[in-house]
N, C-alpha and C positions, 0 to 999 in steps of 0.2 A: 491463538494462532501458533501452529507448529513451525519448526525451523524449515521444513520443506515449503510451507506456504510463504514464509518470509523470503526464502531463496527465490521462489518464483516471482514474488512481487519486486524484489530487487532487480532481477533479470528483466522484468517488464519495464522497470524504470530506466534501465540501461537502453533497452530497445526504443523507448520513447524519447530518449535524449535527456531524461531528467537526472540521471546520475552518469558520471563518467568513470569507466573502469580505471582503477589505479589512483583515483582522487582520494584525498583524506576522508571525505564523507563516505565514499564507497567502501574504503577499507574498514571504516568504523562499522558500517552495516554488516560487512562480512565477519568482522570479529564478533559482533553481537549474535550472528547466526551460529558461528562455530563454538563460542565459549559462553554465550548467554549474557544478558544485560548486567548480571551481577559482576561480571569481569571488568566492567567499565568503571573508570574513576569518576568522581563527581563531575569533573570538568568534561570528560568524554560523554557522560550521560546528558549533560546540558546541550552539547553539540548534537547528540543523537535526537533529543527531544525537539530542538529548534531547526535541525536541518534534515534529518533522516525521516522522522515521523511525518512532516508535511508532504514529503515526496511519496511516502507509502500511502498516505491519505489520498493523494491525487490518483495514484494507481488504482486504489480501491474504488474511487468514484468512477473512473473510466470502466473498470470491470463491471460495476453495477449497471452503468449505462448500457454496456454491451449486452448484459443479461436481460435487461428490460427490453431492448430492441429485439433480441432473439425471441423472447417470450411473446412479445406483441406480434411478431411475424408469424408465430405458430398459432396465433389466435387465442392466446391465454392471457387476457388482460388482468388477471388476479395480481400478478407481481407489479404491474403498472399501478394499479389502485393502491397497493401497499406502499409503494414508493411515494406516490402523491400524498397519501395520508401522512407519511413520515416527514415529508418536506414541508407540509403546511403547519405541522406542529412545531417546527424549529423556530 
């Protein structure tokens, strides 16, 4: 995932109310975007993994669900089948 993707996901998280602009977690996500994960201290990485990553995972799930819905509406159930296969394996 590139920094542009991460920026978009963080902005989606803000739009969905999952992250608050100016909050420490938001600022940590912004720092990771600007400077990379290597710029984070071990403590900051722990916060990133426990608080930022779950939010980004939620955004990714919502985006996947939207893609499936759009695909289904367009009459292309291939993506739906792939998602069903992936979720039954988990």
